[in-house]
C-alpha positions in Angstrom: -0.1 0.1 0.1 1.5 3.5 -1.1 1.7 6.1 1.6 -0.7 8.4 0.0 -3.0 5.4 0.1 -2.4 4.8 3.6 -2.8 8.2 4.8 -6.2 8.1 3.2 -7.4 5.3 4.8 -5.8 6.8 8.4 -8.0 9.7 7.9 -10.8 7.9 7.4 -10.4 6.4 10.4 -10.2 9.5 12.3 -13.0 10.7 10.6 -15.1 8.1 11.7 -13.8 7.7 15.1 -13.1 10.8 16.3 -15.4 13.2 14.7 -18.1 10.9 14.1 -21.5 11.1 11.4 -21.5 14.6 10.8 -18.2 14.3 9.1 -18.3 10.8 7.7 -21.3 8.3 7.8 -20.3 5.8 8.9 -19.3 7.6 12.6 -23.0 6.9 13.4 -22.8 2.9 12.8 -19.7 3.0 14.6 -20.4 5.1 17.5 -24.0 3.8 17.5 -22.5 0.2 18.2 -20.0 1.3 20.5 -22.7 2.7 22.7 -24.6 -0.5 22.6 -21.8 -2.4 23.5 -21.0 -0.3 26.2 -24.6 -0.8 27.6 -24.5 -4.3 27.2 -21.2 -4.7 29.2 -22.9 -3.2 31.6 -25.7 -5.6 31.7 -23.6 -8.5 31.4 -21.6 -7.4 34.7 -25.0 -6.8 36.7 -26.1 -10.7 35.5 -22.9 -11.9 36.1 -23.9 -11.8 39.7 -26.9 -13.4 40.1 -25.5 -17.3 40.8 -28.0 -18.9 38.7 -27.2 -17.2 35.7 -23.6 -16.7 36.2 -23.4 -20.4 36.3 -26.0 -21.1 33.5 -24.2 -18.8 31.0 -20.5 -19.1 32.0 -19.9 -19.6 28.6 -21.4 -16.9 26.9 -20.5 -14.7 29.5 -16.9 -15.1 28.4 -17.6 -15.2 25.0 -18.9 -12.2 25.5 -16.0 -10.3 27.7 -13.6 -11.8 25.3 -15.4 -10.0 22.2 -15.9 -6.9 24.0 -12.2 -6.5 25.2 -11.2 -7.1 21.4 -13.7 -4.7 19.7 -12.1 -1.7 22.6 -8.8 -3.0 21.8 -8.7 -2.4 18.4 -11.0 0.9 19.0 -8.4 2.1 21.1 -5.4 1.3 18.8 -6.9 2.8 15.7 -7.6 6.1 17.7 -4.2 6.5 18.6 -3.0 5.2 15.1 -4.9 8.4 13.2 -4.5 10.7 16.1 -1.6 11.6 13.9 -4.4 13.1 11.5 -5.2 16.1 14.1 -3.1 19.2 12.5 -1.9 20.5 15.5 -0.7 16.9 16.1 0.5 16.1 12.8 3.9 18.5 13.2 5.0 16.4 15.9 6.9 13.1 15.6 4.2 10.5 15.0 5.3 8.9 18.7 5.3 12.2 20.5 2.1 12.9 18.8 0.4 9.4 19.6 1.5 9.4 23.6 0.2 13.4 23.9 -3.2 11.9 22.8 -3.3 8.6 24.6 -2.4 11.0 27.3 -5.8 12.5 27.3 -8.4 11.5 30.3 -10.7 10.0 28.0 -8.4 7.9 26.6 -7.1 6.7 29.7 -10.7 6.0 30.5 -10.8 4.1 27.0 -7.6 2.1 28.1 -9.3 1.0 31.4 -11.9 -0.4 29.7 -10.1 -3.1 28.3 -6.6 -3.4 30.1 -7.7 -5.2 33.1 -9.3 -8.1 30.8 -5.9 -8.2 28.7 -4.2 -8.6 32.3 -6.0 -11.6 33.6 -5.2 -13.4 30.5 -1.5 -12.7 30.7 -1.0 -13.6 34.5 -2.0 -16.8 35.9 -1.8 -15.4 39.5 -5.6 -14.4 41.0 -6.7 -10.7 39.5 -10.3 -11.5 39.6 -10.1 -8.3 41.6 -9.9 -7.0 38.2 -13.2 -7.4 36.9 -14.6 -4.9 39.3 -12.9 -2.3 36.9 -15.4 -3.6 34.1 -17.6 -1.1 35.4 -15.3 1.8 34.6 -16.5 1.3 30.7 -20.0 2.5 31.6 -17.6 6.3 31.8 -16.7 5.5 28.1 -20.3 6.7 27.4 -19.0 10.6 28.2 -17.4 10.3 24.8 -20.6 9.5 22.8 -22.7 11.9 25.3 -23.0 15.8 24.7 -25.3 16.0 27.6 -22.5 14.2 29.9 -19.7 16.3 28.6 -21.9 19.2 29.2 -22.6 18.4 32.4 -19.0 17.6 33.1 -17.9 21.1 32.1 -20.4 22.7 34.3 -19.0 21.3 37.2 -15.5 22.3 36.0 -16.2 25.7 35.5 -18.4 25.9 38.6 -15.6 24.3 41.0 -15.2 27.6 43.0 -19.3 28.0 44.3 -19.4 24.0 44.5 -16.3 23.8 46.6 -17.8 26.8 48.6 -21.2 25.1 49.3 -19.0 21.8 50.5 -17.4 23.7 53.0 -20.2 25.2 54.2 -21.9 21.8 54.4 -18.4 20.4 56.9 -19.6 23.5 59.2 -22.9 22.3 59.4 -21.9 19.1 60.2 -19.4 20.1 62.5 -21.6 22.4 64.1 -24.3 19.6 63.8 -22.0 17.0 65.6 -20.8 19.4 68.4 -24.2 20.7 69.6 -25.6 17.4 70.0 -22.5 16.0 71.5 -22.9 18.4 74.0 -27.0 18.2 74.6 -27.0 14.4 74.8 -23.6 12.8 75.6 -24.9 12.4 79.2 -28.3 11.0 77.7 -26.9 8.4 75.6 -22.3 8.2 75.9 -22.8 4.9 73.7 -24.1 7.3 70.6 -22.9 10.7 71.5 -19.7 10.1 73.6 -17.8 11.5 71.4 -18.2 14.4 68.7 -16.7 11.7 65.8 -19.8 9.6 67.2 -22.2 12.0 66.6 -21.6 12.9 63.3 -23.0 9.9 62.3 -26.2 10.9 63.3 -25.4 14.8 62.1 -24.4 13.6 58.4 -27.7 11.3 58.4 -29.9 14.0 60.0 -28.7 16.7 57.4 -28.4 14.3 54.4 -32.2 14.4 55.2 -31.9 10.1 55.4 -32.8 9.2 59.1 -32.0 5.6 59.7 -33.5 6.4 63.1 -31.0 4.0 64.6 -29.5 6.7 66.9 -32.4 9.6 68.2 -31.9 12.3 70.4 -33.7 11.8 73.5 -33.7 15.1 75.4 -35.8 18.3 74.5 -32.8 20.3 73.6 -31.7 17.3 71.9 -34.5 16.9 70.0 -34.7 21.0 69.5 -31.1 20.9 67.6 -32.6 18.1 65.9 -35.1 19.7 64.2 -33.0 23.0 63.4 -30.6 20.7 61.6 -33.1 18.7 59.5 -34.2 22.5 58.3 -30.8 23.4 57.7 -30.0 20.1 55.4 -32.8 20.6 53.1 -31.5 24.0 52.2 -27.7 22.7 52.4 -28.1 20.1 49.8 -30.5 22.2 47.6 -27.2 24.8 46.7 -25.1 22.2 44.8 -27.9 20.6 43.3 -29.2 24.4 42.3 -25.6 25.6 40.9 -25.2 22.5 38.7 -28.7 22.9 37.3 -28.1 26.4 36.6 -25.2 26.2 34.9 -26.3 22.9 33.2 -29.3 24.9 31.9 -26.8 28.2 30.9 -24.7 26.0 28.8 -27.6 23.8 27.1 -28.5 27.0 25.8 -25.2 28.7 24.6 -24.2 25.0 23.4 -26.0 23.3 20.9 -23.1 20.7 20.0 -20.0 19.8 21.9 -17.1 21.5 20.1 -14.0 19.4 20.8 -10.4 19.9 20.6 -10.2 17.6 17.3 -13.2 19.3 15.6 -11.8 23.1 16.2 -8.3 21.5 15.3 -9.5 20.8 11.8 -11.0 24.4 10.9 -8.2 25.9 8.7 -8.4 29.4 10.8 -7.1 27.3 13.6 -5.2 24.6 12.1 -1.5 26.1 13.0 -2.1 26.6 16.5 -0.7 25.0 19.1 -2.4 23.2 21.6 -2.5 25.4 24.2 -4.0 28.2 22.1 -6.5 25.2 20.7 -7.2 24.6 24.2 -7.8 28.2 24.9 -10.3 28.7 21.7 -12.4 25.5 22.5 -13.0 26.8 26.2 -14.6 30.4 24.7 -16.6 28.9 21.5 -20.4 28.9 21.3 -22.0 26.3 18.9 -25.1 26.6 17.3 -27.1 24.7 14.4 -29.3 25.7 11.9 -31.6 24.2 9.4 -31.8 24.6 5.9 -33.5 27.7 4.8 -32.7 29.6 8.2 -31.3 33.3 8.1 -27.9 32.6 9.9 -27.0 36.7 9.5 -29.0 39.0 8.1 -27.7 42.5 6.4 -28.0 45.5 8.9 -28.0 42.9 12.1 -24.9 44.3 14.8 -21.8 43.0 14.3 -21.5 41.1 17.7 -20.1 37.7 16.5 -18.2 36.2 13.7 -19.1 32.7 12.5 -17.1 29.6 11.7 -18.8 27.2 9.6 -18.3 23.3 11.2 -20.1 21.4 8.9 -23.1 21.8 6.3 -23.1 24.5 3.5 -24.5 28.2 3.6 -24.8 30.9 0.9 -23.8 34.4 1.0 -25.7 37.0 -0.7 -24.0 39.4 -2.7 -26.8 41.2 -4.3 -27.8 41.3 -7.7 -28.5 37.7 -7.9 -24.9 36.8 -7.0 -24.1 34.8 -4.0 -21.4 32.8 -3.2 -21.3 29.0 -1.3 -20.0 28.7 1.9 -18.4 25.3 3.2 -16.9 23.6 5.8 -14.3 25.8 7.5 -15.2 29.1 6.0 -15.5 32.4 8.2 -18.3 35.0 7.9 -19.1 37.9 10.2 -15.1 38.4 11.0 -14.9 42.3 9.6 -18.2 43.3 10.8 -17.0 42.3 14.4 -13.1 43.5 13.8 -14.5 46.9 12.8 -17.5 47.4 15.0 -20.3 47.6 12.3 -23.6 45.9 11.0 -23.4 43.1 9.1 -23.9 44.3 5.0 -25.0 40.7 3.5 -27.4 37.7 4.4 -26.4 34.8 5.2 -28.9 31.3 4.9 -28.1 27.6 5.4 -28.8 26.0 2.2 -28.0 22.7 4.6 -28.0 21.5 8.0 -25.3 23.8 9.7 -23.2 23.8 12.6 -21.1 26.7 13.3 -18.8 27.5 15.9 -20.0 31.1 17.0 -17.1 34.0 18.6 -18.4 36.8 19.9 -16.5 40.1 20.5 -16.2 39.3 24.5 -14.5 35.9 23.8 -12.6 37.8 21.1 -11.1 40.4 22.6 -10.1 38.0 25.7 -8.5 35.5 23.1 -6.5 38.4 21.4 -5.0 39.6 24.8 -4.0 36.0 25.3 -2.9 35.4 21.8 -2.2 38.7 20.1 -1.6 37.4 16.7 -5.2 35.5 16.4 -6.4 39.2 15.4 -3.9 39.2 12.3 -4.6 36.0 11.8 -8.3 36.6 11.6 -7.9 39.5 9.1 -5.5 37.5 6.6 -8.0 34.1 6.5 -10.7 37.1 5.6 -8.8 38.4 2.9 -8.0 35.0 1.4 -11.8 34.6 1.6 -12.6 37.3 -0.1 -10.3 37.1 -3.1 -11.7 33.4 -3.6 -15.3 35.0 -3.1 -14.8 37.2 -5.9 -12.8 34.6 -8.1 -16.1 32.4 -7.5 -18.4 35.3 -8.8 
């Protein structure tokens, strides 16, 4: 097989596994198969804990696990092999590019999905405890679920607020444990003889679980118990509210997930470093448009620039002339840079997914990466020349 042919197939593998069905139709089939296999593994793992099923279908369970490990191993190897097609990694030596790609958290989870199975085959020692790691295969669903990725991103972005609520929980726990210790230690020395011992009751009460195995018996202890119950309701509502609000905002802002690999394919960002790409991916908004829906109208305030991630759109030039915009093309950038209104309509001709960079995000990025504005202007000039050639 020639070098060009080899690179062609490697690029196809990368598109199918990393970029999904939006770039290659086979991505829908492959991703769907992997999702079904992950869920089936979770069900099989649970079924094996039923002694009757484990005895009757032991051979089937073993065969299914062998098949799953083989599929996950091949998938992992293909992802690592094709990772050199990511533009930011393609400029590195292949071994280093693949090592960097394999060190990403999602790839480590992929590795843990099949590595324990291989270890149990290679080593004769009793490594049955490694079977417990099969439950980690469920975490692989995060790769295929934009909702889970959004949830993880919300938890990361709201980590400061969540940490504050955790500290508040610990303060309330210590307050409740200390109070019940002083009020109940003489009446119930076995249950409340120390603050650490009293913390079991405090935790069960603050979480509103209320096992009932330990309860206050003195009047003051009961009064404190009522206060702790009320505080517990508000205490656990706080982190839930933080996550729910952040998730709602992220769901509105992002209609699909912009991944590092996807952003690296955009010509405007293709020559950027990994650190620059990571910064850009964090601030990009994403939007989707159905065919025939206007993306930009002439006269709209130029608050955003748009990058076509997938699909096609039509840029109306006037007098019946138009230009087809395709994947990687940008528009709205000059209106944003020059703080003016858009002069042309842009209408989606197919289902389109776009990256959106607003004025605040662009200002933030330009401070950290001064060359970004020049890069955008050069890309806009080159695209204008291409549009004039088309007309």
